[in-house]
C-alpha positions, 0 to 999 in steps of 0.5 A: 459488500453491504453498507450495513457492516459492523465496524469490526467487519469493516476493519476485517474487510479493509485488512483483506483489501490491503493484504491483497493490494500489498501482495500485488504491489510487491510483485510490481516492485520486483518487476520494477514497475515495467508492467505498470499497475497490475489489472487485478489491483484495480479491484482494491484501489481507486481514484487518487490512490490508483493514479499515485500507484501508476505514477510510482511504478512508471517512475520506477520503470523509467529510473530502472529501480526495482525491489531487490530480487528474492526479497519481500517487504513485510507490514504490520497493522499498527492500529485501526484508527489513524489520527485525523482521517479524512471526513469521507473515509469509511474505515482507515488503517495505520500500517508500518511497512518494513523494507529493510530486508527488501530495498529498492535498488538501481540497475547496478544493484546499488541501494536506492531506498529502504527502511520503515514507513508508516502509512495511514491508508483510507478506504471507502466504497466505490461505485460497485459497493466494494471497499477500496483504498482511495487515499493515504499518507506516509511518513518515515519511522525508526521501526515498526515496533509499537511503543 
């Protein structure tokens, strides 16, 4: 990656990074976090966000919660610039995750969580000049439909 990318190229790279990360996270959620953060995920996340991902997966494993078998969440990129990104964010995406058809369930198959979440995802260069997710904010939503 070069630090001289245009804004469009930065957004395209951020979307590519998020898509790859999301696929790995889906797999980890199906496994119930028992294998921790997939090694490949480290090429897409760093810092606080990597620690947070590790914590979420460890808690899933401890509570024996996993994504319902045979399902997958979907996401939609809502806009390219969330309100009020951190000052050190190179590029950010606002993403809506729809887990209504892919809920988290406990060991007995009981519903634990699912629905719509808006995530503002923030990216910057790591020491290897790769764009990675380093932070995010999340809030619940009623749908992923843009008003």
